[in-house]
Biopython code that builds the backbone (N, CA, C, O; Angstrom):
import numpy as np
from Bio.PDB.StructureBuilder import StructureBuilder

atoms = [
    (1, "UNK", "N", (1.302, -1.311, 0.230)),
    (1, "UNK", "CA", (0.110, -0.116, -0.319)),
    (1, "UNK", "C", (0.923, 1.250, -0.228)),
    (1, "UNK", "O", (1.754, 1.254, 0.680)),
    (2, "UNK", "N", (0.841, 2.469, -1.031)),
    (2, "UNK", "CA", (0.876, 3.600, -0.958)),
    (2, "UNK", "C", (0.758, 4.344, 0.342)),
    (2, "UNK", "O", (-0.389, 4.742, 0.547)),
    (3, "UNK", "N", (1.861, 4.717, 1.519)),
    (3, "UNK", "CA", (1.444, 5.964, 1.590)),
    (3, "UNK", "C", (1.603, 6.882, 0.886)),
    (3, "UNK", "O", (2.656, 6.691, 0.278)),
    (4, "UNK", "N", (0.629, 8.894, 0.262)),
    (4, "UNK", "CA", (0.868, 9.411, -0.021)),
    (4, "UNK", "C", (1.467, 10.424, 0.677)),
    (4, "UNK", "O", (2.091, 11.379, 0.214)),
    (5, "UNK", "N", (1.170, 10.077, 2.162)),
    (5, "UNK", "CA", (1.652, 11.589, 2.846)),
    (5, "UNK", "C", (3.003, 11.349, 2.773)),
    (5, "UNK", "O", (3.774, 12.091, 2.166)),
    (6, "UNK", "N", (3.397, 10.157, 3.473)),
    (6, "UNK", "CA", (4.997, 9.856, 3.331)),
    (6, "UNK", "C", (5.465, 9.409, 2.003)),
    (6, "UNK", "O", (6.667, 9.328, 1.750)),
    (7, "UNK", "N", (4.979, 9.255, 1.556)),
    (7, "UNK", "CA", (5.660, 8.654, 0.244)),
    (7, "UNK", "C", (5.952, 7.179, 0.092)),
    (7, "UNK", "O", (6.473, 6.603, -0.864)),
    (8, "UNK", "N", (5.670, 6.868, 0.818)),
    (8, "UNK", "CA", (6.329, 5.241, 1.132)),
    (8, "UNK", "C", (5.519, 4.314, 1.389)),
    (8, "UNK", "O", (4.343, 4.396, 1.742)),
    (9, "UNK", "N", (6.398, 3.087, 1.143)),
    (9, "UNK", "CA", (5.095, 1.810, 0.735)),
    (9, "UNK", "C", (5.055, 1.009, 1.853)),
    (9, "UNK", "O", (5.964, 0.996, 2.684)),
    (10, "UNK", "N", (4.012, 0.310, 1.930)),
    (10, "UNK", "CA", (4.157, -0.573, 3.146)),
    (10, "UNK", "C", (3.491, -2.129, 2.298)),
    (10, "UNK", "O", (3.037, -2.232, 1.158)),
    (11, "UNK", "N", (3.669, -3.235, 3.420)),
    (11, "UNK", "CA", (3.774, -4.352, 2.668)),
    (11, "UNK", "C", (2.930, -4.933, 3.677)),
    (11, "UNK", "O", (3.314, -5.188, 4.819)),
    (12, "UNK", "N", (1.290, -5.220, 3.050)),
    (12, "UNK", "CA", (0.282, -5.836, 3.826)),
    (12, "UNK", "C", (0.143, -7.063, 4.142)),
    (12, "UNK", "O", (-0.603, -7.295, 5.094)),
    (13, "UNK", "N", (0.727, -8.069, 3.538)),
    (13, "UNK", "CA", (0.762, -9.471, 3.336)),
    (13, "UNK", "C", (0.808, -10.001, 2.086)),
    (13, "UNK", "O", (0.380, -9.589, 1.007)),
    (14, "UNK", "N", (1.662, -11.419, 2.548)),
    (14, "UNK", "CA", (2.426, -12.155, 1.619)),
    (14, "UNK", "C", (2.230, -13.141, 1.558)),
    (14, "UNK", "O", (2.784, -14.033, 2.200)),
    (15, "UNK", "N", (0.873, -13.310, 0.287)),
    (15, "UNK", "CA", (-0.419, -14.295, -0.046)),
    (15, "UNK", "C", (-0.981, -13.504, -1.413)),
    (15, "UNK", "O", (-1.067, -12.295, -1.628)),
    (16, "UNK", "N", (-1.387, -14.831, -2.386)),
    (16, "UNK", "CA", (-2.184, -13.846, -3.101)),
    (16, "UNK", "C", (-3.148, -13.490, -3.083)),
    (16, "UNK", "O", (-4.007, -14.135, -2.481)),
    (17, "UNK", "N", (-3.424, -12.441, -3.657)),
    (17, "UNK", "CA", (-4.926, -11.228, -3.048)),
    (17, "UNK", "C", (-5.355, -11.214, -4.352)),
    (17, "UNK", "O", (-4.540, -11.258, -5.273)),
    (18, "UNK", "N", (-6.994, -11.137, -4.610)),
    (18, "UNK", "CA", (-7.843, -11.203, -5.631)),
    (18, "UNK", "C", (-8.659, -10.167, -4.992)),
    (18, "UNK", "O", (-8.681, -9.910, -3.788)),
    (19, "UNK", "N", (-9.447, -9.499, -6.097)),
    (19, "UNK", "CA", (-10.262, -8.456, -5.513)),
    (19, "UNK", "C", (-10.207, -8.114, -4.044)),
    (19, "UNK", "O", (-10.456, -8.803, -3.055)),
    (20, "UNK", "N", (-9.823, -6.891, -4.168)),
    (20, "UNK", "CA", (-9.253, -5.865, -3.254)),
    (20, "UNK", "C", (-10.446, -4.815, -2.515)),
    (20, "UNK", "O", (-10.940, -3.874, -3.136)),
    (21, "UNK", "N", (-10.770, -5.119, -1.236)),
    (21, "UNK", "CA", (-11.694, -4.428, -1.494)),
    (21, "UNK", "C", (-11.394, -3.297, -0.077)),
    (21, "UNK", "O", (-10.354, -3.687, 0.453)),
    (22, "UNK", "N", (-11.927, -2.126, 0.640)),
    (22, "UNK", "CA", (-12.178, -1.371, 1.546)),
    (22, "UNK", "C", (-12.983, -1.108, 2.128)),
    (22, "UNK", "O", (-13.883, -0.367, 1.733)),
    (23, "UNK", "N", (-12.933, -1.554, 3.097)),
    (23, "UNK", "CA", (-14.248, -1.578, 4.610)),
    (23, "UNK", "C", (-14.794, -0.856, 4.787)),
    (23, "UNK", "O", (-13.835, -0.084, 4.816)),
    (24, "UNK", "N", (-15.606, -0.228, 4.976)),
    (24, "UNK", "CA", (-16.900, 0.441, 4.490)),
    (24, "UNK", "C", (-15.852, 2.051, 5.796)),
    (24, "UNK", "O", (-15.960, 3.242, 5.505)),
    (25, "UNK", "N", (-15.239, 1.690, 6.711)),
    (25, "UNK", "CA", (-15.019, 2.607, 7.871)),
    (25, "UNK", "C", (-13.097, 2.728, 7.719)),
    (25, "UNK", "O", (-12.400, 3.435, 8.447)),
    (26, "UNK", "N", (-12.579, 1.828, 6.576)),
    (26, "UNK", "CA", (-11.078, 2.229, 5.916)),
    (26, "UNK", "C", (-10.365, 1.678, 6.807)),
    (26, "UNK", "O", (-9.219, 1.927, 6.435)),
    (27, "UNK", "N", (-10.307, 1.131, 7.677)),
    (27, "UNK", "CA", (-9.907, 0.534, 8.919)),
    (27, "UNK", "C", (-9.092, -0.671, 8.500)),
    (27, "UNK", "O", (-8.083, -1.141, 9.026)),
    (28, "UNK", "N", (-9.846, -1.107, 7.299)),
    (28, "UNK", "CA", (-9.235, -2.600, 7.146)),
    (28, "UNK", "C", (-9.132, -2.606, 5.215)),
    (28, "UNK", "O", (-9.133, -1.618, 4.480)),
    (29, "UNK", "N", (-9.054, -4.016, 4.837)),
    (29, "UNK", "CA", (-8.642, -4.169, 3.132)),
    (29, "UNK", "C", (-9.022, -5.326, 2.895)),
    (29, "UNK", "O", (-8.074, -6.110, 2.862)),
    (30, "UNK", "N", (-10.377, -5.958, 2.645)),
    (30, "UNK", "CA", (-10.887, -7.426, 2.671)),
    (30, "UNK", "C", (-9.991, -7.998, 1.163)),
    (30, "UNK", "O", (-9.447, -7.186, 0.415)),
    (31, "UNK", "N", (-9.969, -9.342, 0.937)),
    (31, "UNK", "CA", (-9.307, -9.894, -0.609)),
    (31, "UNK", "C", (-9.393, -11.827, -0.149)),
    (31, "UNK", "O", (-9.649, -12.393, 0.914)),
    (32, "UNK", "N", (-9.197, -12.115, -0.912)),
    (32, "UNK", "CA", (-10.048, -13.316, -1.207)),
    (32, "UNK", "C", (-8.619, -14.117, -1.826)),
    (32, "UNK", "O", (-7.803, -13.324, -2.296)),
    (33, "UNK", "N", (-8.337, -15.153, -1.867)),
    (33, "UNK", "CA", (-6.646, -15.968, -2.058)),
    (33, "UNK", "C", (-6.842, -16.777, -3.216)),
    (33, "UNK", "O", (-5.927, -17.373, -3.784)),
    (34, "UNK", "N", (-8.447, -16.801, -3.682)),
    (34, "UNK", "CA", (-8.142, -17.138, -5.349)),
    (34, "UNK", "C", (-7.082, -16.981, -6.236)),
    (34, "UNK", "O", (-6.498, -15.898, -6.205)),
    (35, "UNK", "N", (-6.651, -17.965, -7.143)),
    (35, "UNK", "CA", (-6.542, -19.309, -6.914)),
    (35, "UNK", "C", (-6.174, -19.963, -5.747)),
    (35, "UNK", "O", (-6.607, -21.086, -5.486)),
    (36, "UNK", "N", (-5.375, -19.328, -4.986)),
    (36, "UNK", "CA", (-5.076, -21.053, -4.486)),
    (36, "UNK", "C", (-5.405, -21.976, -4.218)),
    (36, "UNK", "O", (-6.499, -22.187, -4.742)),
    (37, "UNK", "N", (-5.030, -22.873, -3.558)),
    (37, "UNK", "CA", (-5.355, -24.157, -2.643)),
    (37, "UNK", "C", (-6.205, -24.155, -2.185)),
    (37, "UNK", "O", (-7.232, -24.535, -2.747)),
    (38, "UNK", "N", (-6.169, -23.624, -0.656)),
    (38, "UNK", "CA", (-7.156, -23.129, 0.672)),
    (38, "UNK", "C", (-7.677, -21.607, 0.356)),
    (38, "UNK", "O", (-7.810, -20.605, 1.059)),
    (39, "UNK", "N", (-7.855, -21.828, -0.696)),
    (39, "UNK", "CA", (-8.955, -19.764, -1.402)),
    (39, "UNK", "C", (-10.230, -19.437, 0.366)),
    (39, "UNK", "O", (-11.104, -20.152, 0.856)),
    (40, "UNK", "N", (-9.802, -18.357, 0.688)),
    (40, "UNK", "CA", (-10.534, -17.653, 1.649)),
    (40, "UNK", "C", (-10.514, -16.332, 1.592)),
    (40, "UNK", "O", (-9.794, -15.716, 0.807)),
    (41, "UNK", "N", (-11.524, -15.640, 2.650)),
    (41, "UNK", "CA", (-11.406, -14.626, 2.311)),
    (41, "UNK", "C", (-11.010, -14.129, 3.722)),
    (41, "UNK", "O", (-11.337, -14.687, 4.769)),
    (42, "UNK", "N", (-9.954, -12.543, 3.569)),
    (42, "UNK", "CA", (-9.038, -12.508, 4.455)),
    (42, "UNK", "C", (-9.454, -10.730, 4.168)),
    (42, "UNK", "O", (-9.897, -10.208, 3.144)),
    (43, "UNK", "N", (-9.064, -10.025, 5.681)),
    (43, "UNK", "CA", (-9.024, -9.025, 5.842)),
    (43, "UNK", "C", (-7.316, -8.441, 6.397)),
    (43, "UNK", "O", (-6.572, -9.356, 6.749)),
    (44, "UNK", "N", (-6.899, -7.406, 6.448)),
    (44, "UNK", "CA", (-5.603, -6.904, 6.758)),
    (44, "UNK", "C", (-6.322, -5.849, 7.796)),
    (44, "UNK", "O", (-7.408, -5.473, 7.356)),
    (45, "UNK", "N", (-6.062, -5.429, 8.744)),
    (45, "UNK", "CA", (-6.136, -4.016, 8.990)),
    (45, "UNK", "C", (-4.497, -3.403, 8.741)),
    (45, "UNK", "O", (-3.291, -3.650, 8.725)),
    (46, "UNK", "N", (-5.601, -2.384, 8.566)),
    (46, "UNK", "CA", (-4.275, -0.999, 7.956)),
    (46, "UNK", "C", (-3.406, -1.003, 8.919)),
    (46, "UNK", "O", (-2.338, -1.605, 8.806)),
    (47, "UNK", "N", (-3.903, -0.016, 10.504)),
    (47, "UNK", "CA", (-3.223, 0.275, 10.933)),
    (47, "UNK", "C", (-1.951, -0.705, 12.366)),
    (47, "UNK", "O", (-1.560, -0.232, 13.433)),
    (48, "UNK", "N", (-1.713, -1.795, 11.903)),
    (48, "UNK", "CA", (-1.015, -2.949, 12.199)),
    (48, "UNK", "C", (-0.523, -4.209, 11.636)),
    (48, "UNK", "O", (0.285, -5.038, 12.053)),
    (49, "UNK", "N", (-1.488, -4.093, 10.190)),
    (49, "UNK", "CA", (-1.153, -5.371, 9.514)),
    (49, "UNK", "C", (-1.355, -6.638, 9.238)),
    (49, "UNK", "O", (-1.082, -7.446, 8.350)),
    (50, "UNK", "N", (-2.160, -6.567, 10.693)),
    (50, "UNK", "CA", (-3.499, -8.041, 11.066)),
    (50, "UNK", "C", (-3.697, -8.599, 10.409)),
    (50, "UNK", "O", (-4.148, -7.913, 9.492)),
    (51, "UNK", "N", (-3.679, -9.952, 10.055)),
    (51, "UNK", "CA", (-4.259, -10.363, 8.998)),
    (51, "UNK", "C", (-4.662, -11.223, 9.956)),
    (51, "UNK", "O", (-4.159, -11.516, 11.041)),
    (52, "UNK", "N", (-6.188, -11.789, 9.098)),
    (52, "UNK", "CA", (-7.177, -12.170, 9.902)),
    (52, "UNK", "C", (-7.803, -12.924, 8.358)),
    (52, "UNK", "O", (-7.939, -12.275, 7.322)),
    (53, "UNK", "N", (-8.160, -14.550, 8.506)),
    (53, "UNK", "CA", (-9.313, -15.297, 8.026)),
    (53, "UNK", "C", (-10.687, -15.003, 8.246)),
    (53, "UNK", "O", (-11.177, -15.686, 9.145)),
    (54, "UNK", "N", (-11.400, -14.256, 7.742)),
    (54, "UNK", "CA", (-12.802, -13.338, 7.903)),
    (54, "UNK", "C", (-13.784, -15.322, 7.380)),
    (54, "UNK", "O", (-14.681, -15.706, 8.130)),
    (55, "UNK", "N", (-13.410, -16.154, 6.217)),
    (55, "UNK", "CA", (-14.272, -17.223, 6.163)),
    (55, "UNK", "C", (-13.339, -18.704, 5.043)),
    (55, "UNK", "O", (-12.279, -18.258, 4.604)),
    (56, "UNK", "N", (-13.507, -19.688, 4.755)),
    (56, "UNK", "CA", (-13.017, -20.028, 3.644)),
    (56, "UNK", "C", (-14.132, -20.287, 2.854)),
    (56, "UNK", "O", (-15.350, -20.144, 2.750)),
    (57, "UNK", "N", (-12.940, -20.819, 2.255)),
    (57, "UNK", "CA", (-13.400, -21.038, 0.443)),
    (57, "UNK", "C", (-13.625, -22.489, 0.049)),
    (57, "UNK", "O", (-13.814, -23.003, -1.053)),
    (58, "UNK", "N", (-13.549, -22.998, 1.279)),
    (58, "UNK", "CA", (-13.179, -24.731, 0.353)),
    (58, "UNK", "C", (-13.519, -25.307, 0.111)),
    (58, "UNK", "O", (-12.936, -26.194, -0.512)),
    (59, "UNK", "N", (-15.086, -25.329, 0.454)),
    (59, "UNK", "CA", (-15.965, -25.999, -0.418)),
    (59, "UNK", "C", (-17.275, -25.105, -1.120)),
    (59, "UNK", "O", (-18.482, -25.343, -1.089)),
    (60, "UNK", "N", (-16.765, -24.358, -1.546)),
    (60, "UNK", "CA", (-17.943, -22.893, -1.966)),
    (60, "UNK", "C", (-17.425, -22.948, -3.406)),
    (60, "UNK", "O", (-16.221, -22.884, -3.653)),
    (61, "UNK", "N", (-18.623, -23.101, -4.606)),
    (61, "UNK", "CA", (-18.613, -23.700, -5.681)),
    (61, "UNK", "C", (-18.730, -22.199, -5.933)),
    (61, "UNK", "O", (-19.784, -21.615, -5.679)),
    (62, "UNK", "N", (-17.360, -21.382, -6.572)),
    (62, "UNK", "CA", (-17.400, -20.197, -7.113)),
    (62, "UNK", "C", (-17.613, -20.325, -8.510)),
    (62, "UNK", "O", (-17.248, -21.210, -9.284)),
    (63, "UNK", "N", (-18.442, -19.010, -8.749)),
    (63, "UNK", "CA", (-18.739, -19.086, -10.568)),
    (63, "UNK", "C", (-17.529, -18.295, -10.750)),
    (63, "UNK", "O", (-17.062, -17.274, -10.244)),
    (64, "UNK", "N", (-17.102, -19.331, -11.876)),
    (64, "UNK", "CA", (-15.941, -18.721, -12.897)),
    (64, "UNK", "C", (-16.981, -17.450, -13.809)),
    (64, "UNK", "O", (-18.135, -17.394, -14.232)),
    (65, "UNK", "N", (-15.426, -16.298, -13.774)),
    (65, "UNK", "CA", (-15.897, -15.633, -14.866)),
    (65, "UNK", "C", (-15.171, -16.390, -16.311)),
    (65, "UNK", "O", (-14.466, -17.381, -16.502)),
    (66, "UNK", "N", (-15.800, -15.285, -17.194)),
    (66, "UNK", "CA", (-15.780, -15.442, -18.603)),
    (66, "UNK", "C", (-14.279, -14.133, -18.799)),
    (66, "UNK", "O", (-14.106, -13.201, -18.014)),
    (67, "UNK", "N", (-13.401, -14.424, -20.009)),
    (67, "UNK", "CA", (-12.501, -13.995, -20.368)),
    (67, "UNK", "C", (-11.112, -13.540, -19.318)),
    (67, "UNK", "O", (-10.439, -14.541, -19.073)),
    (68, "UNK", "N", (-10.786, -12.787, -18.933)),
    (68, "UNK", "CA", (-9.490, -12.165, -18.592)),
    (68, "UNK", "C", (-9.587, -11.936, -17.191)),
    (68, "UNK", "O", (-8.671, -12.071, -16.380)),
    (69, "UNK", "N", (-10.714, -11.592, -16.966)),
    (69, "UNK", "CA", (-11.634, -11.401, -15.463)),
    (69, "UNK", "C", (-10.722, -12.699, -13.891)),
    (69, "UNK", "O", (-10.248, -13.684, -14.456)),
    (70, "UNK", "N", (-10.556, -12.745, -12.744)),
    (70, "UNK", "CA", (-10.449, -13.952, -11.743)),
    (70, "UNK", "C", (-11.969, -13.522, -11.215)),
    (70, "UNK", "O", (-12.311, -12.435, -11.679)),
    (71, "UNK", "N", (-13.151, -14.273, -10.167)),
    (71, "UNK", "CA", (-13.760, -14.142, -10.215)),
    (71, "UNK", "C", (-14.176, -13.187, -9.411)),
    (71, "UNK", "O", (-13.157, -13.016, -8.742)),
    (72, "UNK", "N", (-15.157, -12.251, -8.898)),
    (72, "UNK", "CA", (-15.494, -11.355, -7.925)),
    (72, "UNK", "C", (-15.922, -12.050, -6.418)),
    (72, "UNK", "O", (-16.510, -13.084, -6.100)),
    (73, "UNK", "N", (-15.237, -10.788, -5.587)),
    (73, "UNK", "CA", (-15.248, -10.206, -4.777)),
    (73, "UNK", "C", (-15.509, -8.976, -4.214)),
    (73, "UNK", "O", (-14.657, -8.103, -4.382)),
    (74, "UNK", "N", (-17.146, -8.546, -3.170)),
    (74, "UNK", "CA", (-17.134, -7.636, -3.163)),
    (74, "UNK", "C", (-17.215, -7.488, -1.371)),
    (74, "UNK", "O", (-16.634, -8.303, -0.654)),
    (75, "UNK", "N", (-17.907, -6.494, -0.889)),
    (75, "UNK", "CA", (-18.847, -6.224, 0.380)),
    (75, "UNK", "C", (-19.972, -5.391, 0.238)),
    (75, "UNK", "O", (-20.350, -4.434, -0.438)),
    (76, "UNK", "N", (-20.319, -6.052, 1.047)),
    (76, "UNK", "CA", (-22.183, -5.241, 1.655)),
    (76, "UNK", "C", (-21.504, -4.170, 2.612)),
    (76, "UNK", "O", (-20.398, -4.060, 3.141)),
    (77, "UNK", "N", (-22.984, -3.244, 2.580)),
    (77, "UNK", "CA", (-22.495, -2.300, 3.537)),
    (77, "UNK", "C", (-22.078, -2.878, 4.853)),
    (77, "UNK", "O", (-20.857, -2.804, 4.710)),
    (78, "UNK", "N", (-22.263, -3.411, 6.055)),
    (78, "UNK", "CA", (-21.942, -4.219, 6.516)),
    (78, "UNK", "C", (-20.690, -4.764, 6.537)),
    (78, "UNK", "O", (-20.627, -5.677, 7.360)),
    (79, "UNK", "N", (-19.541, -4.536, 5.879)),
    (79, "UNK", "CA", (-18.223, -5.689, 5.340)),
    (79, "UNK", "C", (-18.302, -7.228, 5.261)),
    (79, "UNK", "O", (-17.455, -8.094, 5.481)),
    (80, "UNK", "N", (-19.248, -7.273, 4.978)),
    (80, "UNK", "CA", (-19.437, -8.804, 5.446)),
    (80, "UNK", "C", (-19.715, -8.733, 3.145)),
    (80, "UNK", "O", (-20.171, -8.014, 2.257)),
    (81, "UNK", "N", (-18.718, -10.645, 3.474)),
    (81, "UNK", "CA", (-18.039, -10.558, 2.018)),
    (81, "UNK", "C", (-19.044, -11.670, 1.097)),
    (81, "UNK", "O", (-19.513, -12.778, 1.360)),
    (82, "UNK", "N", (-19.114, -10.665, -0.240)),
    (82, "UNK", "CA", (-20.152, -10.965, -1.538)),
    (82, "UNK", "C", (-19.620, -12.014, -2.398)),
    (82, "UNK", "O", (-18.405, -12.143, -2.553)),
    (83, "UNK", "N", (-19.985, -12.336, -2.639)),
    (83, "UNK", "CA", (-19.372, -13.925, -3.510)),
    (83, "UNK", "C", (-20.702, -13.995, -4.572)),
    (83, "UNK", "O", (-21.838, -13.550, -4.406)),
    (84, "UNK", "N", (-19.987, -14.891, -5.986)),
    (84, "UNK", "CA", (-20.885, -14.985, -7.300)),
    (84, "UNK", "C", (-20.924, -16.475, -6.596)),
    (84, "UNK", "O", (-19.863, -16.444, -5.972)),
    (85, "UNK", "N", (-21.481, -17.692, -6.337)),
    (85, "UNK", "CA", (-21.658, -19.245, -6.487)),
    (85, "UNK", "C", (-22.162, -19.403, -7.783)),
    (85, "UNK", "O", (-22.798, -18.660, -8.531)),
    (86, "UNK", "N", (-21.602, -20.876, -7.901)),
    (86, "UNK", "CA", (-22.203, -21.301, -8.976)),
    (86, "UNK", "C", (-23.396, -22.464, -9.019)),
    (86, "UNK", "O", (-23.098, -23.637, -9.246)),
    (87, "UNK", "N", (-24.548, -22.112, -8.820)),
    (87, "UNK", "CA", (-25.693, -23.603, -8.441)),
    (87, "UNK", "C", (-26.710, -23.906, -10.211)),
    (87, "UNK", "O", (-27.902, -24.174, -10.364)),
    (88, "UNK", "N", (-25.713, -23.731, -11.155)),
    (88, "UNK", "CA", (-26.356, -24.138, -12.294)),
    (88, "UNK", "C", (-25.708, -25.329, -13.152)),
    (88, "UNK", "O", (-24.603, -25.023, -13.600)),
    (89, "UNK", "N", (-25.935, -25.992, -13.321)),
    (89, "UNK", "CA", (-25.789, -27.088, -14.063)),
    (89, "UNK", "C", (-25.050, -26.458, -15.916)),
    (89, "UNK", "O", (-25.541, -25.543, -16.579)),
    (90, "UNK", "N", (-23.897, -27.252, -16.282)),
    (90, "UNK", "CA", (-23.851, -27.537, -17.583)),
    (90, "UNK", "C", (-24.680, -29.006, -18.322)),
    (90, "UNK", "O", (-24.436, -30.135, -17.898)),
    (91, "UNK", "N", (-25.591, -28.767, -19.380)),
    (91, "UNK", "CA", (-26.080, -30.112, -20.024)),
    (91, "UNK", "C", (-25.457, -29.833, -21.142)),
    (91, "UNK", "O", (-24.831, -28.793, -21.345)),
    (92, "UNK", "N", (-25.665, -31.207, -22.310)),
    (92, "UNK", "CA", (-25.370, -30.447, -23.625)),
    (92, "UNK", "C", (-26.830, -31.677, -24.075)),
    (92, "UNK", "O", (-27.132, -32.811, -23.703)),
    (93, "UNK", "N", (-27.397, -30.704, -25.015)),
    (93, "UNK", "CA", (-28.034, -31.808, -25.815)),
    (93, "UNK", "C", (-27.954, -31.402, -27.475)),
    (93, "UNK", "O", (-27.815, -30.319, -28.044)),
    (94, "UNK", "N", (-28.080, -32.513, -27.869)),
    (94, "UNK", "CA", (-28.347, -33.090, -29.998)),
    (94, "UNK", "C", (-29.745, -32.748, -30.423)),
    (94, "UNK", "O", (-30.718, -33.485, -30.261)),
    (95, "UNK", "N", (-29.752, -31.733, -30.902)),
    (95, "UNK", "CA", (-31.200, -32.030, -31.534)),
    (95, "UNK", "C", (-30.775, -32.149, -33.234)),
    (95, "UNK", "O", (-29.779, -31.781, -33.856)),
    (96, "UNK", "N", (-32.354, -33.018, -33.742)),
    (96, "UNK", "CA", (-32.021, -33.164, -34.956)),
    (96, "UNK", "C", (-33.760, -32.218, -35.790)),
    (96, "UNK", "O", (-34.960, -32.356, -35.552)),
    (97, "UNK", "N", (-32.799, -31.124, -36.990)),
    (97, "UNK", "CA", (-33.914, -30.375, -36.744)),
    (97, "UNK", "C", (-34.026, -30.640, -39.020)),
    (97, "UNK", "O", (-33.075, -30.578, -39.800)),
    (98, "UNK", "N", (-35.559, -30.914, -39.370)),
    (98, "UNK", "CA", (-35.838, -31.384, -40.990)),
    (98, "UNK", "C", (-37.107, -30.257, -41.006)),
    (98, "UNK", "O", (-38.120, -30.173, -40.313)),
    (99, "UNK", "N", (-36.529, -29.348, -42.230)),
    (99, "UNK", "CA", (-36.904, -28.222, -42.166)),
    (99, "UNK", "C", (-38.437, -28.163, -43.453)),
    (99, "UNK", "O", (-38.259, -28.486, -44.628)),
    (100, "UNK", "N", (-39.563, -27.791, -43.024)),
    (100, "UNK", "CA", (-40.711, -28.845, -44.588)),
    (100, "UNK", "C", (-40.863, -27.623, -45.020)),
    (100, "UNK", "O", (-41.514, -27.405, -46.042)),
]
sb = StructureBuilder()
sb.init_structure("model")
sb.init_model(0)
sb.init_chain("A")
sb.init_seg("    ")
for serial, (resi, resn, name, xyz) in enumerate(atoms, 1):
    if name == "N":
        sb.init_residue(resn, " ", resi, " ")
    sb.init_atom(name, np.array(xyz, "f"), 0.0, 1.0, " ", f" {name:<3s}", serial, name[0])
structure = sb.get_structure()
């Protein structure tokens, strides 16, 4: 994180960080660790860089995005994580059509 007042960088965490989001009070930064093996949502406190696991995404069936973007994560007004869950199925059908 870059502090524009002191012009200095601070390392917040040594991990994969995806979908970075500021908390409503600007005291924490939330992120997820997708696509790591032990994906989870974390938050880091800005004042002392304390890292906390908010929730595991171990068995969470996450909707994959299309294109070059990673799956999205955001925050609700109360700072609870919002993620897109895949609850659909994909099926292949074959149709034979004869024009009249």
